[in-house]
N, C-alpha and C positions, 0 to 999 in steps of 0.2 A: 838463257838456256836455249841452245839450238835443238837439242834432242837428237842430233845426228851422231851416229857412232863414229869414233875416230880410231883408225887402225894404228896400232903400235906393235913393235916387235918385243918379244920376250925370249929369254933363253931358258929352256927347261931341260935339265939333265944334259947339257951340252948341245942341245938342238935348238935352232932358232924357229920360232913360230910367231905368227901375228894374231893379235886379238883385237876385235873391234868392240869398244865400249864408249859410251857417252862421256864427255869431259868430266861431268860430275862424278861418275863412277871411277874414272881414272884418278881423280883427286882423292876420293875416299879410299881407294885402294892404296895409294901412296901413303896417306895418313895412317892407315892401319899398319902397314909395313914399318913405318917409322915408329909407331907406338909399340910394336912388338920388337923393335930394334933388329930387324932382319931386312935384307935386300928384297925388293919387290919380286925379283926372279925366284928367290927361295920361297916366298909366300905363294907365288903362282904355281911353283912345282909341288908344294904341299897340297894345294887345292886340286891340282891335276891328278895327283896320286890317289886322292880320296874320292874323287867324283865317280859317279856311275858312267860306264863307257857310252851309254846312250845319251848322256847329257853333254852338250857342247861346253868347251872351256869358258867361253864368255858368259854363258848362262850360269855356270857353276860359280864364277867369280861374283856375278851380280847377287846371287843367293847368299854367298858367303858374306858379302858386304852388308846385305840386309840383316842377316842373322847377327852379325857383329854389333850393329847399332841397336838392334832389339835387345841384346843381352846387356848393353851398357846403359840402358835407360833406367 
C-alpha cells in the first residue's frame, strides 16, 4: 500500500472530471460497481448527485465505500 492518491478520469452526466483516490479505494469502488451491476461512472454520478455541495467528490466516494462495507458486515 503506497497511500498515494491516483488520479483517474470519470464521466459524470456527459462531463469528464478527475478524481484522486488511493489504489485500494479505486479497487473497492470498482468492486462495488460490479456488485451492483452498474458502470463505475453511473455509481460515481449517483454519489455526486447525492453529496453535499460542500463535500468533495473524492471524499464522498471514500465515505460511500466505508458505509458500503460497514453495511455488508
